[in-house]
C-alpha positions in Angstrom: 78.0 15.5 60.0 80.1 12.2 61.1 80.7 11.5 64.5 84.5 12.3 64.2 83.6 15.8 62.8 81.2 16.4 65.8 83.7 15.2 68.2 86.4 17.7 66.8 84.0 20.6 67.0 83.4 19.6 70.5 86.7 20.0 71.6 87.3 23.3 69.9 86.5 26.3 72.1 89.2 28.8 73.6 90.5 29.3 70.0 87.0 30.3 68.6 86.9 32.8 71.3 90.3 34.2 70.5 89.2 34.5 66.8 85.9 36.1 67.7 87.6 38.5 69.8 90.6 39.2 67.7 88.3 39.8 64.3 87.1 43.3 64.8 87.0 46.8 63.1 90.8 46.9 63.0 91.0 43.7 60.8 88.0 44.9 58.7 89.5 48.3 58.0 93.0 46.9 57.3 91.8 44.3 54.9 89.2 46.6 53.4 91.8 49.3 52.5 94.2 46.7 51.0 91.7 45.3 49.0 90.5 48.5 47.7 93.9 49.8 46.9 95.6 46.5 45.3 92.5 44.1 44.5 93.4 40.5 45.0 97.4 41.1 45.1 97.7 41.1 48.7 95.5 38.1 49.8 98.5 36.2 50.7 99.3 38.8 53.6 96.1 37.9 55.4 97.5 34.3 55.4 100.9 35.3 56.7 99.4 37.5 59.3 97.4 34.5 60.6 100.3 32.3 60.6 102.5 34.8 62.6 99.9 35.2 65.1 99.1 31.4 65.5 102.9 31.1 66.3 102.8 33.8 69.0 99.4 32.5 70.5 100.9 28.7 70.2 104.0 30.1 72.2 101.5 31.5 75.0 99.7 28.2 75.2 103.0 25.7 75.0 104.6 27.9 77.9 101.3 27.7 80.1 100.8 23.9 79.4 104.5 22.8 79.8 105.2 25.1 82.9 101.9 25.0 84.6 102.1 29.2 84.9 100.7 31.7 82.7 102.8 33.9 80.6 102.3 36.8 82.9 103.7 34.5 85.8 106.7 33.7 83.6 107.3 37.4 83.0 107.2 38.0 86.8 109.2 35.1 87.9 111.9 34.8 85.2 112.3 38.5 83.8 113.3 41.8 85.5 110.5 43.6 87.2 110.7 46.3 84.6 108.9 44.1 82.2 105.9 43.3 84.3 105.4 47.2 85.2 105.8 48.1 81.9 103.2 45.8 80.7 100.7 46.6 83.1 101.0 50.3 82.7 100.6 49.5 78.9 97.6 47.3 79.7 95.5 50.1 81.7 96.4 52.6 78.6 95.6 50.2 75.9 92.5 49.0 77.6 90.9 52.5 77.8 91.8 53.5 74.3 90.6 50.1 72.8 87.6 50.0 74.7 86.5 53.4 73.5 87.1 52.4 70.0 85.0 49.2 70.5 82.1 51.4 71.8 82.2 53.6 68.7 82.6 50.7 66.5 79.5 49.0 68.1 77.6 52.5 68.1 78.3 52.9 64.4 77.2 49.4 63.6 74.0 49.6 65.5 73.1 52.9 64.3 73.5 51.8 60.5 71.4 49.0 61.2 68.7 51.1 63.4 69.0 54.8 63.0 66.6 55.7 65.6 69.2 55.8 68.4 72.6 58.0 68.0 76.0 56.3 68.0 76.8 57.3 71.3 73.3 55.7 72.7 74.3 52.4 70.7 77.8 52.3 72.0 76.6 52.7 75.8 73.8 50.1 75.2 76.4 47.8 73.8 78.8 48.1 76.6 76.3 47.6 79.3 74.9 44.4 77.7 78.3 43.1 77.2 79.4 43.9 80.8 76.2 42.2 82.0 76.7 39.1 79.9 80.4 38.9 81.3 79.5 39.3 85.0 76.6 37.1 85.1 77.4 34.3 82.7 80.1 31.3 83.0 82.7 30.7 80.6 80.8 27.9 78.7 78.0 30.9 77.9 80.8 33.0 76.4 82.3 30.4 74.4 78.8 29.3 73.1 78.2 33.0 72.2 81.5 33.4 70.5 80.8 30.0 68.5 77.6 31.7 67.3 79.2 34.8 66.4 82.2 33.2 64.4 79.5 31.2 62.6 77.7 34.4 61.6 80.9 36.4 60.6 81.9 33.4 58.6 78.7 32.9 56.9 78.5 36.8 56.1 81.7 37.3 54.8 81.8 34.2 52.7 78.4 35.1 51.4 79.4 38.7 50.7 82.6 37.6 48.6 80.5 35.2 46.7 77.9 37.7 45.9 80.8 39.8 44.3 81.5 37.1 41.9 85.3 37.3 42.1 87.5 35.9 39.5 88.4 32.4 41.2 91.7 31.8 39.1 93.0 35.4 40.2 92.0 34.6 43.9 94.0 31.4 43.8 96.8 33.0 41.9 97.2 35.8 44.5 97.1 33.3 47.4 99.8 30.9 46.3 102.0 33.2 44.2 102.6 36.2 46.4 103.1 39.6 44.7 104.4 43.1 46.3 103.0 45.9 44.0 104.8 49.1 44.1 104.2 51.3 47.4 102.1 48.5 48.8 104.6 47.6 51.9 102.7 49.5 54.5 99.4 47.9 53.3 101.0 44.5 53.7 102.4 45.2 57.1 98.9 46.8 58.0 97.1 43.3 57.0 99.7 41.4 58.9 99.5 43.3 61.9 95.8 43.8 61.8 94.7 40.2 61.6 94.0 38.0 64.6 94.2 40.7 67.6 96.8 41.8 69.9 96.9 41.9 73.7 93.9 39.3 73.6 96.3 36.7 72.5 97.2 36.5 76.3 93.7 35.8 77.3 93.8 32.3 75.5 95.9 31.1 78.5 93.1 31.9 80.9 90.3 30.5 78.5 92.0 27.2 78.4 92.2 27.1 82.1 88.6 27.6 82.3 88.2 24.5 80.0 90.6 22.6 82.6 93.1 22.2 79.6 96.3 21.5 81.9 99.6 19.8 81.1 101.4 18.7 78.1 98.7 16.2 77.1 96.5 19.1 76.0 99.3 20.4 73.7 98.1 18.7 70.6 94.4 19.8 71.2 95.4 23.5 71.8 97.4 23.5 68.5 94.4 21.9 66.8 92.1 24.6 68.4 94.4 27.5 67.6 94.9 26.0 64.0 91.3 26.3 63.3 90.8 29.7 64.7 93.6 31.2 62.6 92.3 29.6 59.5 88.9 31.0 60.1 90.8 34.3 60.8 92.6 34.2 57.5 89.4 33.3 55.5 87.8 36.4 57.2 90.6 38.8 55.9 90.6 37.1 52.5 86.8 37.6 52.2 86.9 41.2 53.3 89.8 42.1 50.7 87.9 40.4 48.0 84.6 42.3 48.8 86.6 45.6 48.9 88.3 44.9 45.6 84.9 44.1 44.0 83.2 47.3 45.1 85.9 49.8 45.5 84.5 52.0 48.4 85.0 55.9 48.0 85.8 56.2 51.9 89.3 54.8 52.5 89.8 55.0 56.4 88.2 54.6 59.5 85.1 52.7 60.8 83.0 54.8 58.1 84.8 52.9 55.5 83.2 49.6 56.5 79.9 51.5 56.2 80.7 52.6 52.7 81.5 49.1 52.0 78.0 48.3 53.0 76.4 50.8 50.9 78.6 49.9 47.9 77.7 46.1 48.5 73.9 47.3 48.0 74.5 49.1 44.7 76.4 46.1 43.4 74.4 43.2 45.0 71.0 44.8 46.0 69.8 45.5 49.4 70.1 42.0 50.7 74.1 42.3 50.2 74.0 45.7 52.1 72.2 44.1 55.1 74.2 40.9 55.3 77.4 43.0 55.3 76.1 45.5 58.0 75.0 42.4 60.3 78.6 40.8 59.9 80.1 44.2 60.9 77.8 44.3 63.7 78.9 40.6 64.7 82.6 41.3 64.3 82.6 44.4 66.8 80.1 43.3 69.2 82.0 39.7 69.6 85.2 41.6 70.0 83.7 43.7 72.5 82.6 40.7 74.6 85.9 38.9 74.1 87.8 42.0 75.6 85.5 42.6 78.3 85.9 38.9 79.2 89.3 38.1 78.4 91.4 41.2 79.3 90.3 41.5 83.2 91.9 38.0 83.6 95.2 39.5 82.8 94.9 42.4 85.2 93.3 40.0 88.0 96.4 37.7 87.4 98.8 40.8 88.0 97.2 41.5 91.1 97.8 37.8 92.1 101.5 38.0 91.2 101.5 41.2 93.6 100.2 39.0 96.4 96.8 40.9 96.5 94.6 37.8 95.6 94.7 35.0 98.0 93.2 32.2 96.3 93.6 28.2 95.5 95.0 27.2 92.3 91.7 25.8 90.9 89.6 28.9 91.7 88.8 30.9 88.6 90.2 34.5 88.6 86.8 35.7 87.2 85.2 35.4 90.8 87.8 37.9 92.1 87.0 41.5 92.9 89.9 42.7 90.7 88.6 41.0 87.9 85.1 42.5 88.3 86.7 45.9 88.9 88.4 45.7 85.6 85.3 44.9 83.6 83.6 47.9 85.1 86.7 49.9 84.1 86.5 48.8 80.5 82.7 49.1 80.5 82.1 52.6 82.0 85.1 55.0 81.9 86.1 54.8 78.1 82.3 56.0 77.6 83.7 59.6 77.7 85.6 59.0 74.6 82.4 58.8 72.8 81.9 62.4 73.3 85.6 63.4 72.5 85.1 63.6 68.9 88.5 61.8 68.3 90.8 64.7 69.8 94.5 64.5 68.5 95.9 63.0 71.6 93.6 59.9 71.6 94.6 59.2 67.9 98.2 59.5 68.8 98.0 57.1 71.9 95.8 54.7 70.2 98.1 54.4 67.2 101.3 54.1 69.2 99.8 51.7 72.0 98.5 49.2 69.5 102.3 48.9 68.0 104.0 48.4 71.4 102.7 45.0 72.5 103.5 42.6 69.6 107.3 43.2 69.7 107.3 42.8 73.3 105.5 39.6 73.3 107.4 38.1 70.5 110.8 39.0 72.1 109.7 37.5 75.6 108.6 34.2 73.6 111.8 34.0 71.8 113.8 34.2 75.2 111.5 32.3 77.3 110.4 29.4 75.2 113.7 28.6 73.8 115.2 27.9 77.3 115.9 24.1 77.9 115.8 24.3 81.7 112.2 25.5 81.5 110.5 24.1 78.6 113.1 21.0 78.0 112.0 19.3 74.8 109.1 21.6 74.1 111.4 24.5 73.4 111.1 26.5 70.3 112.2 24.6 67.2 114.2 26.3 64.6 111.4 27.2 62.5 109.3 28.6 65.4 112.5 30.8 66.2 112.7 32.1 62.6 109.0 33.0 62.6 109.2 34.7 66.0 112.3 36.7 64.8 110.3 37.6 61.7 107.3 38.6 63.5 109.7 40.8 65.9 111.0 42.6 63.0 107.7 43.2 61.2 106.2 44.6 64.5 109.1 46.6 65.3 108.8 48.2 61.8 105.1 48.8 62.4 106.1 50.4 65.8 108.6 52.8 64.2 106.1 53.9 61.5 103.5 54.4 64.2 105.9 56.9 66.2 107.6 58.5 63.2 104.0 59.6 61.9 103.2 61.7 64.9 106.8 62.9 66.2 
């Protein structure tokens, strides 16, 4: 590896944490369902989803690096109080449901690898370990772990896709010549919405603060960091769709679909394919858990800071504050009850709707805040960025309406 290449990898970090956090069970399921249904036809949607998430995350980073305030501070200082209270209520509900979903996914992956313990037991073990890592480790430890996990996931998914022996000419054609098969719109939107995380996009601003990336001089570095992160995210989605297209799983929904994919991988490629895929699934969901347990409490602590409940100097990390530690405990402990709930209808409904509410909110606030000359000056949204933000807003609003209409 050349010195220049090593230097590039050395400056990467927060984006890798975002990628490892954002790539989880939701990405796996959305990509796998689309691949099983339409083969290679929707590979381009994974790339489009990664591009849109890059635009949103770059907007979060650009606001912070130019203004010196987090986006949450921007919402507090520049927008009506309704927006911050709406968001914090949303955050508490989203955190509870997503934490429960991550525990269930980690429980399933652990049980699939070592069935001696139940799904519930594995879920509890994973959440305790994740909380200990977050509360006792520094940011550099988290970043190092995430680099390991993203490397593991990348190696596993690419290896799995190669083991399937895909038609490379068809893969390339599907990536560069978008095609919309009949009745595929909801699957396309599912891939676009599922790739790259949601609320954890906000955590990027706190992770770059931990790396001391402050001021406009770090804007180029941040864009490179995020660019690499979302290239990896897109490749991950494409690889999963190729695997699903190759093995055609019989189960077409939920985390059990991923386990079905692993079984089919075993039938097509032999036992090694099954175990490679199971390890990759475990890496994806456990890294998401660590990332959420570490990144989301920053947002809650920042909200408490905006209310004046945290008295700290500008250079102190929010991770040392009692509100941060409280929220880690909230994420790691209270949602355990969902492991015993056996998916009651109200949980399914809240999860589906909560997951769809944030992205339109983020897109419209970035469209407004980052377009103002008096705040971002020459770093305000370009015409292309505005177009992509409007496109994101329309897509995520449509996904929101679908989520609501499905249950009401």
